[in-house]
PyMOL Python script that loads the backbone (N, CA, C, O; Angstrom):
from pymol import cmd

cmd.read_pdbstr("""\
ATOM      1  N   UNK A   1       1.675-188.757 125.109  1.00  0.00           N
ATOM      2  CA  UNK A   1       1.885-188.959 126.540  1.00  0.00           C
ATOM      3  C   UNK A   1       1.650-190.782 126.075  1.00  0.00           C
ATOM      4  O   UNK A   1       1.030-191.301 125.147  1.00  0.00           O
ATOM      5  N   UNK A   2       2.647-191.494 127.460  1.00  0.00           N
ATOM      6  CA  UNK A   2       2.345-192.912 127.647  1.00  0.00           C
ATOM      7  C   UNK A   2       1.428-192.922 128.847  1.00  0.00           C
ATOM      8  O   UNK A   2       1.183-191.957 129.572  1.00  0.00           O
ATOM      9  N   UNK A   3       0.928-194.221 128.962  1.00  0.00           N
ATOM     10  CA  UNK A   3      -0.263-194.262 129.923  1.00  0.00           C
ATOM     11  C   UNK A   3       0.295-195.406 130.370  1.00  0.00           C
ATOM     12  O   UNK A   3       1.104-196.021 129.675  1.00  0.00           O
ATOM     13  N   UNK A   4      -0.080-195.820 131.587  1.00  0.00           N
ATOM     14  CA  UNK A   4       0.243-197.113 132.370  1.00  0.00           C
ATOM     15  C   UNK A   4      -1.312-198.458 132.180  1.00  0.00           C
ATOM     16  O   UNK A   4      -1.243-199.687 132.190  1.00  0.00           O
ATOM     17  N   UNK A   5      -2.310-197.726 132.057  1.00  0.00           N
ATOM     18  CA  UNK A   5      -3.087-198.279 131.954  1.00  0.00           C
ATOM     19  C   UNK A   5      -4.359-197.568 131.484  1.00  0.00           C
ATOM     20  O   UNK A   5      -4.364-196.369 131.765  1.00  0.00           O
ATOM     21  N   UNK A   6      -5.564-198.072 130.761  1.00  0.00           N
ATOM     22  CA  UNK A   6      -6.624-197.967 129.682  1.00  0.00           C
ATOM     23  C   UNK A   6      -7.310-196.271 131.190  1.00  0.00           C
ATOM     24  O   UNK A   6      -7.300-195.047 131.061  1.00  0.00           O
ATOM     25  N   UNK A   7      -7.571-196.797 131.867  1.00  0.00           N
ATOM     26  CA  UNK A   7      -8.077-196.780 133.332  1.00  0.00           C
ATOM     27  C   UNK A   7      -7.193-195.110 133.501  1.00  0.00           C
ATOM     28  O   UNK A   7      -7.904-194.126 133.295  1.00  0.00           O
ATOM     29  N   UNK A   8      -6.387-194.976 133.697  1.00  0.00           N
ATOM     30  CA  UNK A   8      -5.241-194.108 133.575  1.00  0.00           C
ATOM     31  C   UNK A   8      -5.497-192.859 132.933  1.00  0.00           C
ATOM     32  O   UNK A   8      -5.691-191.726 133.373  1.00  0.00           O
ATOM     33  N   UNK A   9      -5.425-193.599 131.186  1.00  0.00           N
ATOM     34  CA  UNK A   9      -5.907-192.575 130.035  1.00  0.00           C
ATOM     35  C   UNK A   9      -6.546-192.638 129.889  1.00  0.00           C
ATOM     36  O   UNK A   9      -6.484-192.517 128.665  1.00  0.00           O
ATOM     37  N   UNK A  10      -8.005-192.845 130.208  1.00  0.00           N
ATOM     38  CA  UNK A  10      -9.118-192.465 130.180  1.00  0.00           C
ATOM     39  C   UNK A  10      -9.314-191.480 131.386  1.00  0.00           C
ATOM     40  O   UNK A  10     -10.184-190.723 130.953  1.00  0.00           O
ATOM     41  N   UNK A  11      -9.013-191.078 132.596  1.00  0.00           N
ATOM     42  CA  UNK A  11      -9.211-190.629 133.642  1.00  0.00           C
ATOM     43  C   UNK A  11      -8.461-189.097 132.891  1.00  0.00           C
ATOM     44  O   UNK A  11      -9.178-188.122 132.666  1.00  0.00           O
ATOM     45  N   UNK A  12      -6.839-189.089 132.544  1.00  0.00           N
ATOM     46  CA  UNK A  12      -6.874-188.374 131.673  1.00  0.00           C
ATOM     47  C   UNK A  12      -7.426-187.518 130.822  1.00  0.00           C
ATOM     48  O   UNK A  12      -7.231-186.303 130.845  1.00  0.00           O
ATOM     49  N   UNK A  13      -8.137-188.114 130.038  1.00  0.00           N
ATOM     50  CA  UNK A  13      -8.654-187.522 129.106  1.00  0.00           C
ATOM     51  C   UNK A  13      -9.954-187.380 129.830  1.00  0.00           C
ATOM     52  O   UNK A  13     -10.151-188.594 129.883  1.00  0.00           O
ATOM     53  N   UNK A  14     -10.850-186.949 130.344  1.00  0.00           N
ATOM     54  CA  UNK A  14     -11.862-187.137 131.063  1.00  0.00           C
ATOM     55  C   UNK A  14     -11.565-185.081 131.236  1.00  0.00           C
ATOM     56  O   UNK A  14     -12.366-184.185 130.972  1.00  0.00           O
ATOM     57  N   UNK A  15     -10.551-185.007 131.608  1.00  0.00           N
ATOM     58  CA  UNK A  15     -10.023-183.333 131.869  1.00  0.00           C
ATOM     59  C   UNK A  15      -9.460-182.774 131.314  1.00  0.00           C
ATOM     60  O   UNK A  15      -8.936-181.699 131.605  1.00  0.00           O
ATOM     61  N   UNK A  16      -9.403-183.573 130.008  1.00  0.00           N
ATOM     62  CA  UNK A  16     -10.161-182.930 129.310  1.00  0.00           C
ATOM     63  C   UNK A  16     -10.929-181.481 128.868  1.00  0.00           C
ATOM     64  O   UNK A  16     -12.100-181.348 129.221  1.00  0.00           O
ATOM     65  N   UNK A  17     -10.306-180.450 128.134  1.00  0.00           N
ATOM     66  CA  UNK A  17     -11.662-179.845 127.224  1.00  0.00           C
ATOM     67  C   UNK A  17     -12.997-179.914 126.186  1.00  0.00           C
ATOM     68  O   UNK A  17     -12.714-179.813 124.992  1.00  0.00           O
ATOM     69  N   UNK A  18     -13.898-180.016 126.403  1.00  0.00           N
ATOM     70  CA  UNK A  18     -14.142-180.761 124.790  1.00  0.00           C
ATOM     71  C   UNK A  18     -13.283-180.532 123.809  1.00  0.00           C
ATOM     72  O   UNK A  18     -12.380-179.746 124.096  1.00  0.00           O
ATOM     73  N   UNK A  19     -13.284-181.185 122.236  1.00  0.00           N
ATOM     74  CA  UNK A  19     -11.818-181.023 121.369  1.00  0.00           C
ATOM     75  C   UNK A  19     -12.906-180.083 119.924  1.00  0.00           C
ATOM     76  O   UNK A  19     -12.607-179.297 119.025  1.00  0.00           O
ATOM     77  N   UNK A  20     -14.365-180.805 120.450  1.00  0.00           N
ATOM     78  CA  UNK A  20     -15.465-180.322 118.842  1.00  0.00           C
ATOM     79  C   UNK A  20     -16.163-179.615 119.748  1.00  0.00           C
ATOM     80  O   UNK A  20     -16.129-179.551 120.977  1.00  0.00           O
ATOM     81  N   UNK A  21     -16.884-179.034 118.804  1.00  0.00           N
ATOM     82  CA  UNK A  21     -17.832-177.853 118.923  1.00  0.00           C
ATOM     83  C   UNK A  21     -18.986-179.255 119.334  1.00  0.00           C
ATOM     84  O   UNK A  21     -18.729-180.455 119.235  1.00  0.00           O
ATOM     85  N   UNK A  22     -20.541-178.487 119.900  1.00  0.00           N
ATOM     86  CA  UNK A  22     -21.421-178.607 120.298  1.00  0.00           C
ATOM     87  C   UNK A  22     -22.072-179.484 119.364  1.00  0.00           C
ATOM     88  O   UNK A  22     -22.469-180.496 119.942  1.00  0.00           O
ATOM     89  N   UNK A  23     -22.479-179.464 117.409  1.00  0.00           N
ATOM     90  CA  UNK A  23     -22.723-179.546 116.507  1.00  0.00           C
ATOM     91  C   UNK A  23     -21.898-181.031 115.951  1.00  0.00           C
ATOM     92  O   UNK A  23     -22.525-182.080 115.806  1.00  0.00           O
ATOM     93  N   UNK A  24     -20.133-180.892 115.627  1.00  0.00           N
ATOM     94  CA  UNK A  24     -20.153-181.753 115.922  1.00  0.00           C
ATOM     95  C   UNK A  24     -20.687-182.656 116.864  1.00  0.00           C
ATOM     96  O   UNK A  24     -21.223-183.733 116.607  1.00  0.00           O
ATOM     97  N   UNK A  25     -20.583-182.364 117.502  1.00  0.00           N
ATOM     98  CA  UNK A  25     -20.757-183.567 118.836  1.00  0.00           C
ATOM     99  C   UNK A  25     -22.261-184.138 118.519  1.00  0.00           C
ATOM    100  O   UNK A  25     -22.863-185.126 118.940  1.00  0.00           O
ATOM    101  N   UNK A  26     -22.409-183.696 118.129  1.00  0.00           N
ATOM    102  CA  UNK A  26     -24.030-184.273 117.915  1.00  0.00           C
ATOM    103  C   UNK A  26     -24.230-185.121 116.607  1.00  0.00           C
ATOM    104  O   UNK A  26     -25.030-186.053 116.523  1.00  0.00           O
ATOM    105  N   UNK A  27     -23.414-184.691 115.606  1.00  0.00           N
ATOM    106  CA  UNK A  27     -23.132-185.639 114.986  1.00  0.00           C
ATOM    107  C   UNK A  27     -22.732-186.553 115.292  1.00  0.00           C
ATOM    108  O   UNK A  27     -23.491-187.522 115.320  1.00  0.00           O
ATOM    109  N   UNK A  28     -21.698-186.670 115.576  1.00  0.00           N
ATOM    110  CA  UNK A  28     -20.905-188.362 115.888  1.00  0.00           C
ATOM    111  C   UNK A  28     -21.826-188.733 117.099  1.00  0.00           C
ATOM    112  O   UNK A  28     -21.293-189.789 117.441  1.00  0.00           O
ATOM    113  N   UNK A  29     -22.728-188.566 117.849  1.00  0.00           N
ATOM    114  CA  UNK A  29     -23.995-188.829 119.001  1.00  0.00           C
ATOM    115  C   UNK A  29     -24.232-189.538 117.768  1.00  0.00           C
ATOM    116  O   UNK A  29     -24.058-190.756 117.817  1.00  0.00           O
ATOM    117  N   UNK A  30     -24.619-188.991 116.591  1.00  0.00           N
ATOM    118  CA  UNK A  30     -26.035-189.306 115.724  1.00  0.00           C
ATOM    119  C   UNK A  30     -25.561-190.898 114.847  1.00  0.00           C
ATOM    120  O   UNK A  30     -26.235-191.911 114.661  1.00  0.00           O
ATOM    121  N   UNK A  31     -24.283-190.603 114.489  1.00  0.00           N
ATOM    122  CA  UNK A  31     -23.369-192.106 113.702  1.00  0.00           C
ATOM    123  C   UNK A  31     -23.517-193.071 114.631  1.00  0.00           C
ATOM    124  O   UNK A  31     -23.960-194.192 114.384  1.00  0.00           O
ATOM    125  N   UNK A  32     -23.020-192.525 116.128  1.00  0.00           N
ATOM    126  CA  UNK A  32     -23.462-193.455 116.470  1.00  0.00           C
ATOM    127  C   UNK A  32     -24.230-194.473 117.332  1.00  0.00           C
ATOM    128  O   UNK A  32     -23.889-195.595 117.707  1.00  0.00           O
ATOM    129  N   UNK A  33     -25.392-193.756 117.549  1.00  0.00           N
ATOM    130  CA  UNK A  33     -26.764-194.381 117.659  1.00  0.00           C
ATOM    131  C   UNK A  33     -27.167-194.988 116.262  1.00  0.00           C
ATOM    132  O   UNK A  33     -27.652-196.119 116.257  1.00  0.00           O
ATOM    133  N   UNK A  34     -26.943-194.098 114.713  1.00  0.00           N
ATOM    134  CA  UNK A  34     -27.340-194.934 113.737  1.00  0.00           C
ATOM    135  C   UNK A  34     -26.454-196.779 113.726  1.00  0.00           C
ATOM    136  O   UNK A  34     -26.955-197.862 113.421  1.00  0.00           O
ATOM    137  N   UNK A  35     -25.315-196.514 114.097  1.00  0.00           N
ATOM    138  CA  UNK A  35     -24.582-197.398 114.471  1.00  0.00           C
ATOM    139  C   UNK A  35     -25.103-198.885 114.413  1.00  0.00           C
ATOM    140  O   UNK A  35     -25.281-199.835 113.650  1.00  0.00           O
ATOM    141  N   UNK A  36     -25.230-198.463 115.717  1.00  0.00           N
ATOM    142  CA  UNK A  36     -25.884-199.448 116.482  1.00  0.00           C
ATOM    143  C   UNK A  36     -27.281-200.070 116.319  1.00  0.00           C
ATOM    144  O   UNK A  36     -27.616-201.249 116.434  1.00  0.00           O
ATOM    145  N   UNK A  37     -28.127-198.806 115.975  1.00  0.00           N
ATOM    146  CA  UNK A  37     -29.175-199.189 115.493  1.00  0.00           C
ATOM    147  C   UNK A  37     -29.234-200.444 114.555  1.00  0.00           C
ATOM    148  O   UNK A  37     -29.708-201.570 114.710  1.00  0.00           O
ATOM    149  N   UNK A  38     -28.363-199.629 113.191  1.00  0.00           N
ATOM    150  CA  UNK A  38     -27.875-200.195 112.315  1.00  0.00           C
ATOM    151  C   UNK A  38     -27.129-201.904 112.620  1.00  0.00           C
ATOM    152  O   UNK A  38     -27.784-202.884 112.263  1.00  0.00           O
ATOM    153  N   UNK A  39     -25.957-202.065 113.192  1.00  0.00           N
ATOM    154  CA  UNK A  39     -26.122-203.301 113.838  1.00  0.00           C
ATOM    155  C   UNK A  39     -26.912-203.971 114.352  1.00  0.00           C
ATOM    156  O   UNK A  39     -26.634-205.169 114.302  1.00  0.00           O
ATOM    157  N   UNK A  40     -28.468-203.537 115.206  1.00  0.00           N
ATOM    158  CA  UNK A  40     -28.862-204.402 115.512  1.00  0.00           C
ATOM    159  C   UNK A  40     -28.368-203.530 117.377  1.00  0.00           C
ATOM    160  O   UNK A  40     -29.467-203.470 117.929  1.00  0.00           O
ATOM    161  N   UNK A  41     -27.779-203.201 117.931  1.00  0.00           N
ATOM    162  CA  UNK A  41     -26.272-203.527 119.382  1.00  0.00           C
ATOM    163  C   UNK A  41     -27.366-202.745 119.897  1.00  0.00           C
ATOM    164  O   UNK A  41     -28.322-202.280 119.275  1.00  0.00           O
ATOM    165  N   UNK A  42     -27.022-202.648 121.412  1.00  0.00           N
ATOM    166  CA  UNK A  42     -27.791-202.116 122.517  1.00  0.00           C
ATOM    167  C   UNK A  42     -26.233-202.148 123.911  1.00  0.00           C
ATOM    168  O   UNK A  42     -25.975-202.674 124.993  1.00  0.00           O
ATOM    169  N   UNK A  43     -25.706-201.354 123.070  1.00  0.00           N
ATOM    170  CA  UNK A  43     -24.126-201.101 123.517  1.00  0.00           C
ATOM    171  C   UNK A  43     -24.519-200.765 125.880  1.00  0.00           C
ATOM    172  O   UNK A  43     -25.287-200.128 126.600  1.00  0.00           O
ATOM    173  N   UNK A  44     -23.497-201.608 125.993  1.00  0.00           N
ATOM    174  CA  UNK A  44     -23.643-201.987 127.668  1.00  0.00           C
ATOM    175  C   UNK A  44     -23.020-200.245 128.430  1.00  0.00           C
ATOM    176  O   UNK A  44     -21.971-199.725 128.052  1.00  0.00           O
ATOM    177  N   UNK A  45     -23.485-199.930 128.973  1.00  0.00           N
ATOM    178  CA  UNK A  45     -23.194-198.711 130.027  1.00  0.00           C
ATOM    179  C   UNK A  45     -21.589-197.751 129.939  1.00  0.00           C
ATOM    180  O   UNK A  45     -21.353-196.558 130.127  1.00  0.00           O
ATOM    181  N   UNK A  46     -20.590-199.078 129.518  1.00  0.00           N
ATOM    182  CA  UNK A  46     -18.965-199.203 129.293  1.00  0.00           C
ATOM    183  C   UNK A  46     -18.718-198.587 128.261  1.00  0.00           C
ATOM    184  O   UNK A  46     -18.217-197.471 128.130  1.00  0.00           O
ATOM    185  N   UNK A  47     -19.149-199.476 127.332  1.00  0.00           N
ATOM    186  CA  UNK A  47     -19.511-199.388 126.026  1.00  0.00           C
ATOM    187  C   UNK A  47     -19.560-197.594 125.536  1.00  0.00           C
ATOM    188  O   UNK A  47     -18.655-197.028 124.921  1.00  0.00           O
ATOM    189  N   UNK A  48     -20.714-197.022 125.949  1.00  0.00           N
ATOM    190  CA  UNK A  48     -21.445-195.870 126.094  1.00  0.00           C
ATOM    191  C   UNK A  48     -20.463-194.933 126.617  1.00  0.00           C
ATOM    192  O   UNK A  48     -19.827-194.091 125.982  1.00  0.00           O
ATOM    193  N   UNK A  49     -20.427-195.171 127.763  1.00  0.00           N
ATOM    194  CA  UNK A  49     -18.830-194.089 129.039  1.00  0.00           C
ATOM    195  C   UNK A  49     -17.573-194.165 128.112  1.00  0.00           C
ATOM    196  O   UNK A  49     -16.860-193.209 128.417  1.00  0.00           O
ATOM    197  N   UNK A  50     -16.856-195.075 126.864  1.00  0.00           N
ATOM    198  CA  UNK A  50     -16.252-195.023 126.280  1.00  0.00           C
ATOM    199  C   UNK A  50     -16.144-194.244 125.531  1.00  0.00           C
ATOM    200  O   UNK A  50     -15.286-193.364 125.612  1.00  0.00           O
ATOM    201  N   UNK A  51     -17.381-194.394 124.145  1.00  0.00           N
ATOM    202  CA  UNK A  51     -17.896-193.846 123.105  1.00  0.00           C
ATOM    203  C   UNK A  51     -18.048-191.977 123.661  1.00  0.00           C
ATOM    204  O   UNK A  51     -17.941-191.186 122.724  1.00  0.00           O
ATOM    205  N   UNK A  52     -18.226-191.485 124.761  1.00  0.00           N
ATOM    206  CA  UNK A  52     -18.237-189.784 124.817  1.00  0.00           C
ATOM    207  C   UNK A  52     -16.438-190.129 125.186  1.00  0.00           C
ATOM    208  O   UNK A  52     -16.272-189.704 126.329  1.00  0.00           O
ATOM    209  N   UNK A  53     -15.555-190.517 124.838  1.00  0.00           N
ATOM    210  CA  UNK A  53     -14.525-189.201 124.377  1.00  0.00           C
ATOM    211  C   UNK A  53     -14.085-189.055 123.614  1.00  0.00           C
ATOM    212  O   UNK A  53     -13.142-188.324 123.309  1.00  0.00           O
ATOM    213  N   UNK A  54     -14.729-189.794 123.058  1.00  0.00           N
ATOM    214  CA  UNK A  54     -14.519-189.865 121.193  1.00  0.00           C
ATOM    215  C   UNK A  54     -16.022-188.792 120.537  1.00  0.00           C
ATOM    216  O   UNK A  54     -15.833-187.973 119.637  1.00  0.00           O
ATOM    217  N   UNK A  55     -16.897-188.924 120.934  1.00  0.00           N
ATOM    218  CA  UNK A  55     -18.059-187.639 120.637  1.00  0.00           C
ATOM    219  C   UNK A  55     -17.463-186.316 121.172  1.00  0.00           C
ATOM    220  O   UNK A  55     -17.406-185.290 120.493  1.00  0.00           O
ATOM    221  N   UNK A  56     -16.950-186.444 122.658  1.00  0.00           N
ATOM    222  CA  UNK A  56     -16.903-185.126 123.131  1.00  0.00           C
ATOM    223  C   UNK A  56     -15.418-184.201 122.138  1.00  0.00           C
ATOM    224  O   UNK A  56     -15.086-183.040 121.899  1.00  0.00           O
ATOM    225  N   UNK A  57     -14.996-185.393 121.882  1.00  0.00           N
ATOM    226  CA  UNK A  57     -13.483-184.425 120.816  1.00  0.00           C
ATOM    227  C   UNK A  57     -12.379-185.108 122.440  1.00  0.00           C
ATOM    228  O   UNK A  57     -11.404-184.405 122.709  1.00  0.00           O
ATOM    229  N   UNK A  58     -12.510-185.806 122.942  1.00  0.00           N
ATOM    230  CA  UNK A  58     -11.766-185.899 123.991  1.00  0.00           C
ATOM    231  C   UNK A  58     -10.353-186.948 123.957  1.00  0.00           C
ATOM    232  O   UNK A  58      -9.577-187.259 124.861  1.00  0.00           O
ATOM    233  N   UNK A  59     -10.411-187.433 122.123  1.00  0.00           N
ATOM    234  CA  UNK A  59      -9.709-188.637 122.195  1.00  0.00           C
ATOM    235  C   UNK A  59     -10.334-188.115 120.619  1.00  0.00           C
ATOM    236  O   UNK A  59     -11.532-187.890 120.447  1.00  0.00           O
ATOM    237  N   UNK A  60      -9.290-187.975 119.532  1.00  0.00           N
ATOM    238  CA  UNK A  60      -9.207-188.071 118.489  1.00  0.00           C
ATOM    239  C   UNK A  60      -9.494-189.164 117.808  1.00  0.00           C
ATOM    240  O   UNK A  60      -9.485-189.950 118.755  1.00  0.00           O
ATOM    241  N   UNK A  61      -9.908-190.249 116.271  1.00  0.00           N
ATOM    242  CA  UNK A  61      -9.830-191.141 116.662  1.00  0.00           C
ATOM    243  C   UNK A  61      -9.029-192.288 116.378  1.00  0.00           C
ATOM    244  O   UNK A  61      -9.411-193.445 116.554  1.00  0.00           O
ATOM    245  N   UNK A  62      -8.151-192.022 116.030  1.00  0.00           N
ATOM    246  CA  UNK A  62      -6.542-192.696 116.435  1.00  0.00           C
ATOM    247  C   UNK A  62      -6.725-192.776 117.606  1.00  0.00           C
ATOM    248  O   UNK A  62      -7.281-193.869 117.718  1.00  0.00           O
ATOM    249  N   UNK A  63      -6.628-192.326 118.640  1.00  0.00           N
ATOM    250  CA  UNK A  63      -6.555-192.045 120.345  1.00  0.00           C
ATOM    251  C   UNK A  63      -6.877-192.851 121.258  1.00  0.00           C
ATOM    252  O   UNK A  63      -6.462-193.446 122.253  1.00  0.00           O
ATOM    253  N   UNK A  64      -8.317-192.574 120.183  1.00  0.00           N
ATOM    254  CA  UNK A  64      -9.627-193.828 120.733  1.00  0.00           C
ATOM    255  C   UNK A  64      -9.346-194.979 120.175  1.00  0.00           C
ATOM    256  O   UNK A  64      -9.340-195.829 121.065  1.00  0.00           O
ATOM    257  N   UNK A  65      -9.086-195.484 119.050  1.00  0.00           N
ATOM    258  CA  UNK A  65      -8.560-196.778 119.188  1.00  0.00           C
ATOM    259  C   UNK A  65      -7.463-197.052 119.650  1.00  0.00           C
ATOM    260  O   UNK A  65      -7.478-197.702 120.695  1.00  0.00           O
ATOM    261  N   UNK A  66      -6.604-196.808 119.274  1.00  0.00           N
ATOM    262  CA  UNK A  66      -5.547-196.878 120.880  1.00  0.00           C
ATOM    263  C   UNK A  66      -5.898-197.979 121.740  1.00  0.00           C
ATOM    264  O   UNK A  66      -5.849-199.208 121.779  1.00  0.00           O
ATOM    265  N   UNK A  67      -6.403-196.637 122.642  1.00  0.00           N
ATOM    266  CA  UNK A  67      -7.663-196.801 124.028  1.00  0.00           C
ATOM    267  C   UNK A  67      -7.589-197.735 124.191  1.00  0.00           C
ATOM    268  O   UNK A  67      -6.782-198.250 124.965  1.00  0.00           O
ATOM    269  N   UNK A  68      -8.707-198.515 123.273  1.00  0.00           N
ATOM    270  CA  UNK A  68      -9.650-199.495 123.430  1.00  0.00           C
ATOM    271  C   UNK A  68      -8.398-200.819 123.015  1.00  0.00           C
ATOM    272  O   UNK A  68      -8.497-201.885 123.623  1.00  0.00           O
ATOM    273  N   UNK A  69      -7.502-200.678 122.182  1.00  0.00           N
ATOM    274  CA  UNK A  69      -7.242-201.903 122.524  1.00  0.00           C
ATOM    275  C   UNK A  69      -6.200-201.871 123.386  1.00  0.00           C
ATOM    276  O   UNK A  69      -5.573-202.834 123.828  1.00  0.00           O
ATOM    277  N   UNK A  70      -6.051-200.767 123.593  1.00  0.00           N
ATOM    278  CA  UNK A  70      -4.642-201.256 125.156  1.00  0.00           C
ATOM    279  C   UNK A  70      -5.945-201.111 126.598  1.00  0.00           C
ATOM    280  O   UNK A  70      -5.850-201.134 127.825  1.00  0.00           O
ATOM    281  N   UNK A  71      -6.564-201.030 126.072  1.00  0.00           N
ATOM    282  CA  UNK A  71      -7.792-201.354 127.755  1.00  0.00           C
ATOM    283  C   UNK A  71      -8.632-202.393 127.348  1.00  0.00           C
ATOM    284  O   UNK A  71      -9.615-202.542 128.075  1.00  0.00           O
ATOM    285  N   UNK A  72      -8.494-203.488 125.985  1.00  0.00           N
ATOM    286  CA  UNK A  72      -9.265-204.609 125.900  1.00  0.00           C
ATOM    287  C   UNK A  72      -7.865-205.916 125.898  1.00  0.00           C
ATOM    288  O   UNK A  72      -8.029-207.126 125.743  1.00  0.00           O
ATOM    289  N   UNK A  73      -6.556-205.196 126.116  1.00  0.00           N
ATOM    290  CA  UNK A  73      -5.502-206.184 125.840  1.00  0.00           C
ATOM    291  C   UNK A  73      -5.782-206.929 126.867  1.00  0.00           C
ATOM    292  O   UNK A  73      -6.213-206.586 127.968  1.00  0.00           O
ATOM    293  N   UNK A  74      -5.454-208.247 126.360  1.00  0.00           N
ATOM    294  CA  UNK A  74      -4.677-209.638 126.866  1.00  0.00           C
ATOM    295  C   UNK A  74      -3.558-209.245 127.751  1.00  0.00           C
ATOM    296  O   UNK A  74      -3.430-210.047 128.676  1.00  0.00           O
ATOM    297  N   UNK A  75      -2.558-208.101 127.773  1.00  0.00           N
ATOM    298  CA  UNK A  75      -0.870-208.393 128.588  1.00  0.00           C
ATOM    299  C   UNK A  75      -1.211-206.783 128.597  1.00  0.00           C
ATOM    300  O   UNK A  75      -0.224-206.140 128.238  1.00  0.00           O
ATOM    301  N   UNK A  76      -2.476-205.873 128.948  1.00  0.00           N
ATOM    302  CA  UNK A  76      -1.901-205.160 129.414  1.00  0.00           C
ATOM    303  C   UNK A  76      -2.427-204.693 131.039  1.00  0.00           C
ATOM    304  O   UNK A  76      -3.435-205.052 131.648  1.00  0.00           O
ATOM    305  N   UNK A  77      -1.708-204.085 131.310  1.00  0.00           N
ATOM    306  CA  UNK A  77      -1.676-203.878 132.905  1.00  0.00           C
ATOM    307  C   UNK A  77      -2.849-203.241 133.072  1.00  0.00           C
ATOM    308  O   UNK A  77      -3.417-202.550 132.226  1.00  0.00           O
ATOM    309  N   UNK A  78      -3.456-203.637 134.913  1.00  0.00           N
ATOM    310  CA  UNK A  78      -4.435-203.260 135.101  1.00  0.00           C
ATOM    311  C   UNK A  78      -4.424-202.580 135.913  1.00  0.00           C
ATOM    312  O   UNK A  78      -5.468-202.039 136.280  1.00  0.00           O
TER     313      UNK A  78
END
""", "prot")
cmd.dss("prot")
cmd.show_as("cartoon", "prot")
cmd.util.cbc("prot")
cmd.orient("prot")
């Protein structure tokens, strides 16, 4: 399915059921937190909200990557 904007894509994904178990979600969250700590990064609320799409399994990693590319593309429709 194609979306005109990243916002529409995000809204559609948020309506999906979580795609991973609670255990997998916790593992993904711990990996993300370890990455932020390793890189000494304090993620913004926007980054954390986007990351939840992957952590909860509402998007797989490929879809999440494409979503971020669309969201941050200079030529993407707003």
